[in-house]
C-alpha positions in Angstrom: 0.1 0.0 0.2 1.4 3.5 -0.6 2.3 5.9 1.7 0.3 8.8 2.1 3.9 10.8 0.8 3.5 8.8 -2.8 -0.2 9.3 -2.9 0.6 13.0 -2.7 3.4 12.9 -5.3 1.0 11.3 -7.6 -2.2 13.8 -6.9 0.4 16.5 -7.2 1.5 15.5 -10.8 -2.4 15.3 -11.5 -2.4 18.7 -11.0 0.5 19.6 -12.8 -1.4 18.2 -15.9 -4.7 20.4 -14.7 -2.5 22.8 -15.2 -1.1 22.0 -18.4 -4.3 21.5 -20.1 -5.4 25.1 -18.8 -7.8 24.3 -16.1 -7.4 26.1 -12.7 -7.4 24.0 -9.5 -8.6 25.6 -7.7 -10.7 28.7 -9.0 -12.5 31.9 -7.4 -16.0 30.1 -8.1 -17.7 27.5 -10.8 -20.7 27.5 -12.2 -23.6 26.4 -9.5 -27.4 26.4 -10.8 -28.1 25.4 -7.1 -27.2 22.8 -3.8 -28.0 19.1 -4.7 -31.1 19.0 -2.3 -32.6 21.4 -4.2 -32.0 19.7 -7.5 -33.5 16.9 -6.6 -36.5 18.7 -5.7 -36.3 20.3 -9.3 -35.8 17.0 -10.7 -39.3 15.9 -9.3 -40.6 19.2 -10.4 -39.4 18.7 -13.9 -40.6 15.0 -14.4 -44.1 15.9 -12.8 -44.6 18.6 -15.4 -43.0 16.6 -18.2 -40.0 19.0 -19.2 -37.3 16.4 -18.5 -38.1 15.2 -21.9 -38.5 17.6 -23.4 -35.8 18.6 -26.6 -33.8 21.0 -25.9 -33.4 19.8 -22.2 -32.6 22.4 -20.1 -28.9 22.6 -19.1 -27.8 23.0 -15.1 -24.7 22.9 -13.5 -24.1 20.8 -10.5 -21.2 21.1 -7.7 -20.1 18.5 -5.2 -17.2 16.0 -3.4 -16.6 13.9 -5.7 -17.1 10.7 -2.9 -17.3 7.2 -5.6 -16.5 6.7 -8.7 -17.1 3.3 -10.8 -17.2 2.5 -14.7 -14.3 2.4 -17.2 -13.7 2.8 -20.6 -16.7 5.2 -22.6 -18.6 5.8 -19.4 -18.1 6.4 -15.7 -20.6 7.7 -12.7 -19.7 9.6 -10.1 -21.3 10.3 -6.4 -21.6 14.2 -5.4 -21.9 15.3 -2.2 -22.4 19.1 -1.1 -23.4 18.7 2.8 -27.1 18.6 2.0 -27.8 15.8 -0.7 -26.1 13.7 -2.5 -26.0 13.9 -6.6 -25.1 11.1 -9.8 -23.1 12.1 -12.3 -22.8 10.6 -15.8 -19.6 10.9 -18.0 -19.7 9.2 -21.1 -16.9 9.5 -23.5 -19.3 10.0 -26.7 -21.4 13.0 -25.2 -18.2 14.2 -23.2 -14.9 15.8 -25.5 -12.8 13.7 -25.7 -10.4 15.3 -24.2 -12.4 16.7 -21.2 -13.6 12.9 -20.6 -9.5 12.0 -20.9 -8.7 14.7 -18.7 -11.1 13.6 -15.9 -10.4 9.9 -16.4 -6.7 11.2 -15.5 -6.8 13.7 -12.9 -9.6 13.4 -10.6 -9.7 11.4 -7.5 -11.9 10.8 -4.8 -11.9 13.5 -3.0 -11.8 16.3 -5.1 -14.9 19.3 -5.6 -15.7 19.4 -9.3 -18.5 21.3 -11.0 -20.3 19.4 -13.6 -22.9 20.3 -16.0 -25.6 18.6 -18.2 -28.9 17.9 -18.5 -31.3 15.7 -15.9 -32.2 11.9 -16.9 -33.1 8.9 -15.3 -30.6 5.4 -15.7 -31.8 2.1 -16.5 -31.8 1.5 -12.9 -34.1 4.7 -11.8 -31.3 6.8 -10.6 -31.8 10.8 -10.6 -28.7 11.7 -12.7 -26.8 14.5 -14.5 -25.5 13.7 -18.2 -22.4 15.5 -18.3 -21.7 17.9 -21.2 -18.7 19.9 -19.4 -16.8 19.8 -16.1 -14.2 21.8 -14.0 -12.5 21.2 -11.2 -13.2 23.1 -8.3 -10.5 22.0 -5.6 -8.5 19.5 -6.2 -7.7 17.7 -3.0 -3.8 16.3 -2.3 -4.4 13.5 0.1 -6.6 10.6 0.2 -10.0 10.8 2.0 -9.9 7.8 5.0 -11.5 4.4 3.7 -15.0 4.2 3.1 -15.3 1.4 5.3 -13.5 2.1 8.2 -13.3 6.1 8.1 -11.3 7.5 11.4 -11.1 5.1 14.1 -8.5 6.5 16.0 -10.3 9.1 18.4 -8.1 11.7 18.6 -7.7 11.8 15.1 -11.7 11.9 14.7 -11.8 15.3 17.1 -8.4 16.9 15.6 -9.3 16.1 11.8 -13.1 17.6 12.5 -13.8 18.1 8.6 -13.1 14.4 7.6 -15.2 13.3 9.8 -18.3 15.0 8.5 -17.3 14.3 5.2 -17.2 10.1 6.1 -19.9 10.1 8.2 -23.0 12.4 7.5 -24.7 11.3 10.5 -22.4 13.1 12.9 -23.1 16.2 10.4 -26.6 15.9 11.6 -25.9 16.0 15.3 -24.5 19.5 14.7 -27.6 20.6 13.2 -29.8 19.6 16.3 -27.3 21.1 17.9 -28.0 24.8 16.4 -31.4 23.9 16.7 -31.1 23.1 20.1 -29.4 26.5 21.1 -32.7 28.5 18.9 -35.4 26.2 20.6 -33.5 27.7 23.8 -33.7 31.4 23.1 -37.0 31.3 21.3 -38.7 29.9 24.5 -37.3 32.2 27.0 -38.0 35.5 24.5 -41.6 33.8 24.5 -41.3 34.2 28.1 -40.0 37.7 28.2 -36.5 37.4 29.0 -34.0 39.9 26.9 -30.9 38.5 26.2 -28.0 40.3 27.5 -23.9 40.1 26.6 -21.5 40.3 29.4 -18.1 40.3 29.7 -15.9 37.1 29.2 -12.5 39.1 31.3 -13.1 39.3 34.6 -10.8 40.8 37.5 -12.7 38.1 39.4 -14.2 35.1 38.5 -17.9 34.2 39.7 -20.8 32.3 39.7 -19.4 29.2 39.9 -16.4 27.0 41.4 -14.1 25.7 39.3 -10.5 27.1 38.3 -10.4 30.1 35.6 -8.1 30.5 33.1 -5.1 33.3 33.5 -4.2 35.6 31.5 -2.5 39.1 31.5 -4.2 43.0 30.3 -1.4 45.3 29.4 -2.9 48.3 28.8 -4.0 48.6 32.3 -1.1 45.8 33.7 -3.2 43.7 35.3 -4.1 39.8 35.7 -7.4 39.2 34.0 -9.7 35.8 34.0 -11.8 33.9 31.4 -14.9 33.9 32.7 -16.1 30.2 34.6 -20.0 31.4 34.1 -22.3 32.9 31.5 -22.0 36.2 33.7 -23.6 35.7 36.9 -22.7 38.2 38.5 -23.1 40.8 36.1 -26.8 39.6 35.2 -27.4 39.8 38.9 -26.6 43.6 38.5 -28.9 43.7 35.4 -31.6 42.7 37.9 -30.8 45.3 40.6 -30.4 47.8 37.3 -34.4 47.2 36.6 -34.1 44.4 33.8 -37.0 41.9 35.4 -35.7 38.6 32.9 -32.4 38.6 31.5 -30.4 35.8 29.8 -26.9 35.0 28.1 -26.4 31.9 25.8 -22.4 32.3 25.5 -18.6 30.4 26.3 -17.3 30.0 29.0 -13.7 28.5 30.4 -12.9 26.3 32.9 -9.2 25.1 33.3 -10.2 21.7 34.5 -9.5 18.0 33.4 -11.0 16.0 30.9 -14.3 14.0 31.3 -16.8 12.8 29.1 -19.1 15.3 31.0 -16.1 18.0 31.1 -14.1 20.0 28.7 -12.3 23.1 29.2 -14.3 25.5 27.2 -17.8 25.2 26.4 -21.7 27.3 25.8 -23.9 27.6 28.5 -26.4 29.5 28.8 -27.9 31.4 32.1 -30.8 33.5 32.6 -32.5 35.3 36.2 -35.8 35.9 36.7 -36.9 38.9 39.4 -39.2 38.4 41.6 -39.3 34.7 41.5 -37.8 32.1 43.4 -36.2 28.5 42.7 -40.0 26.6 42.8 -40.3 28.9 39.9 -37.1 28.1 38.3 -38.4 24.3 38.3 -41.4 24.6 36.8 -40.1 26.8 34.1 -37.3 24.5 33.6 -39.3 22.0 33.6 -41.0 23.1 30.8 -38.1 24.1 28.8 -36.7 21.0 29.2 -39.4 18.9 27.3 -39.6 21.7 24.4 -36.0 21.1 24.5 -37.0 17.0 23.8 -39.9 17.7 21.8 -38.8 20.4 19.2 -35.1 18.7 18.4 -35.8 15.6 18.9 -39.4 15.1 17.9 -39.6 12.7 21.6 -39.4 13.1 25.3 -37.7 9.4 25.7 -34.0 8.7 25.7 -31.7 6.4 27.0 -28.2 7.8 27.7 -24.6 6.3 26.5 -23.6 3.7 28.8 -20.2 3.8 30.4 -17.4 0.6 29.9 -19.9 -1.7 28.4 -23.0 -0.9 30.6 -26.3 0.0 30.0 -28.0 3.1 29.6 -30.1 4.4 31.9 -33.5 5.2 30.5 -35.6 7.8 31.3 -39.2 10.2 30.2 -38.8 13.7 30.5 -42.4 14.0 30.2 -42.8 11.9 33.7 -43.6 13.1 37.1 -40.4 15.1 38.0 -39.4 13.5 41.5 -37.6 15.5 44.5 -34.6 14.2 46.1 -33.2 15.3 49.1 -29.4 15.7 49.1 -29.0 14.5 52.4 -31.0 12.2 52.6 -30.0 10.8 49.7 -26.1 10.0 50.6 -27.6 8.6 53.5 -30.2 6.3 51.9 -27.2 5.4 49.3 -24.0 5.2 51.4 -25.3 5.2 55.7 -23.3 8.8 56.2 -25.4 11.7 57.6 -23.7 14.6 56.6 -25.0 16.6 59.0 -23.6 14.3 61.6 -20.1 13.4 60.4 -17.2 14.7 60.9 -14.6 15.6 58.5 -12.3 12.4 59.2 -15.5 9.8 58.7 -16.2 11.8 55.7 -12.9 11.5 54.5 -12.7 7.7 55.4 -15.6 7.0 53.6 -14.6 8.4 49.7 -10.9 6.6 50.3 -13.4 2.9 51.9 -15.3 3.8 48.6 -11.7 4.6 46.3 -12.8 8.0 45.0 -10.5 10.6 43.8 -11.4 14.2 45.0 -9.6 17.6 44.5 -9.2 19.7 47.7 -9.0 18.8 51.6 -12.2 20.5 53.3 -15.3 19.5 54.2 -17.4 21.2 51.2 -14.8 18.9 48.6 -15.7 15.9 50.4 -19.3 16.3 50.5 -19.3 17.2 47.0 -17.6 13.7 46.1 -19.6 11.9 47.9 -22.4 12.9 46.4 -21.3 12.9 43.0 -21.6 9.1 43.6 -24.7 9.1 44.8 -26.0 10.9 41.7 -24.8 8.0 39.0 -27.9 5.5 40.2 -30.3 8.0 39.4 -31.8 8.1 36.0 -34.5 11.2 36.1 -35.7 12.9 35.6 -35.8 14.8 39.4 -34.4 17.8 40.7 -31.8 17.4 43.9 -32.8 19.8 46.5 -31.9 20.7 50.2 -27.7 21.1 49.3 -26.1 22.3 52.1 -24.7 25.8 52.6 -21.3 25.2 52.0 -21.6 23.9 48.5 -23.6 26.5 47.8 -22.1 30.1 48.0 -24.2 31.9 46.4 -28.1 30.7 47.0 -30.3 32.3 49.6 -30.8 29.9 53.0 -33.7 28.1 53.5 -32.9 27.5 57.1 -29.5 27.3 58.5 -28.6 23.9 57.1 -29.5 24.0 53.5 -29.9 26.4 50.7 -32.9 27.4 47.7 -31.2 25.8 45.6 -32.4 22.6 42.5 -30.0 20.2 40.4 -32.0 18.6 37.3 -30.6 15.2 37.1 -30.6 13.6 33.8 -29.3 9.6 33.2 -27.1 9.8 36.8 -25.9 13.5 35.4 -26.5 17.3 36.9 -27.9 19.0 34.0 -27.8 22.1 35.2 -27.8 24.2 37.9 -30.6 27.3 39.8 -31.4 28.9 43.2 -32.9 31.4 44.9 -30.4 33.9 44.9 -28.7 35.7 47.4 -29.4 39.1 47.8 -28.8 40.1 51.6 -25.3 41.7 51.1 -24.7 40.7 55.1 -24.7 37.2 54.2 -23.2 36.9 50.8 -20.2 39.1 52.6 -19.8 36.4 55.1 -20.2 33.7 52.5 -17.1 35.1 50.2 -15.4 35.7 53.4 -15.4 31.8 53.9 -14.4 31.1 50.1 -11.7 32.9 50.3 -10.4 31.2 53.6 -10.6 28.4 51.0 -8.9 29.7 48.6 -5.8 31.0 50.9 -5.9 26.9 51.7 -5.6 26.0 48.3 -8.7 25.0 46.8 -8.6 26.1 43.2 -12.2 25.8 42.5 -13.7 28.2 45.4 -15.4 31.4 44.8 -13.5 34.6 44.2 -14.8 36.7 46.5 -16.3 39.6 44.3 -16.4 43.0 46.5 -18.0 44.9 44.0 -21.0 42.8 43.8 -21.3 42.6 47.5 -21.7 46.7 47.1 -24.4 46.3 44.9 -26.4 44.2 46.9 -26.0 47.0 49.5 -28.2 48.9 47.0 -30.6 46.2 47.2 -31.6 43.4 44.6 -34.8 41.9 44.3 -35.9 38.9 45.1 -34.7 36.5 42.0 -34.4 33.0 40.5 -31.1 32.0 38.3 -30.3 29.3 36.5 -27.9 27.7 34.1 -26.9 24.5 31.9 -24.8 24.1 29.1 -24.3 21.4 26.6 -24.1 19.0 28.8 -27.7 18.5 28.1 -27.5 18.4 24.8 -24.7 15.2 25.0 -26.6 13.3 27.4 -29.9 13.4 24.8 -27.7 12.9 22.2 -26.2 10.1 24.0 -22.4 11.1 23.5 -19.4 12.2 25.4 -19.2 15.8 25.5 -16.3 16.5 23.4 -17.9 14.2 20.6 -20.9 16.9 20.5 -18.4 20.1 20.3 -17.2 21.3 17.2 -13.6 21.6 17.6 -12.8 20.2 21.2 -9.6 21.1 22.5 -6.4 18.7 21.2 -2.6 19.1 21.6 -1.3 20.1 18.5 1.0 17.6 16.4 4.2 18.5 15.0 3.5 18.5 11.2 6.8 18.3 8.6 
């Protein structure tokens, strides 16, 4: 089997042959009557009207990537693909000039993008086709496509060379069409509910709205360090609520300097909304409707089976079912026999060691959060996790001294969103930021950075508010794929070329 270098050399020679024949292998524009999907519609229209059989026949130009070449001698069959549909081009030596027929046979490879001009007809096998009377190269490929039956088998290569994955696997392209609709439906739903779409800073002097390790960079003009945001403007949107905007939302990119897993990536899209004079119970009602709306409009169903891991079967769930309420501490006690309200830090740590669970940060907040994450894997949902310990939610309003007014949608063993009655008591908020500051000083890189200007805003008064957010993880769960596979271009380490 020839090496890639050898194949490239062969195709480069064909490139030279095109130049020698006076054909530009990379023109700025080529003839095109319509896309291939519309060509099929036009074909049906001509058949219905009887125009297809008329002489002289109408002439059209179609473009696409050559995905298959078959035939020999005086007739060739090419399958063109433009990303929307496919169409067959039939090239006959007695129809096309001898020169152009010979040039096509000598220079066109699978993977080339070409433009063909001709007339529509139906083959003896009933295939809609175009009989080629002329052709030109649109883009000569110098490297071959992966083998049709094997495609890209290396998972890293599939993510690194996304364009090849999309060419060889049309169903992968369909995932991203669904993903675009996923965000369109979300945006339309919120707008219909009276929310205003806003844009907030992605560079911040302090990160807020989540507990995650941020990316840090330097602002040369101000000569200061800044951070890429880890939430979709939570503390900014609350400033808008205080400023008299009753309902806001943002869909945007966030960045977290953390590990990679089927549910985690360093860069992803999130949505967050803030709703004045509403609480976490109102939020749960709205989110239930939103998730069901997304499911029906994007996927046409509310019933799903999640992606199983390590050969295990996936969990099935129906978003149309009643969303049960799960108590945070009670569920941990039920599954692990640990009462997090009474257990000491040492007892929590021993339980984690017994389970063999890795965790970050040697403090009570991390111990409790890690225990819960072990439990949630067993919950298919749909459900809402409620009554979180105050220690794990520094921005949520208290329900009592021990728990906060917070909720997480739980689907297929994952937390698919987070919302709460927002803390608007400036004294309480200052105390909780102080507690987070202590954690940061002790080395907890995921603790929340205090934002004292935000506390000053609360001093002026912010109305009761419900905030909620979710990200690409919801789409990944519904489509049954790891998070990185539903990102067009996830971060990968670069390869040395040349």
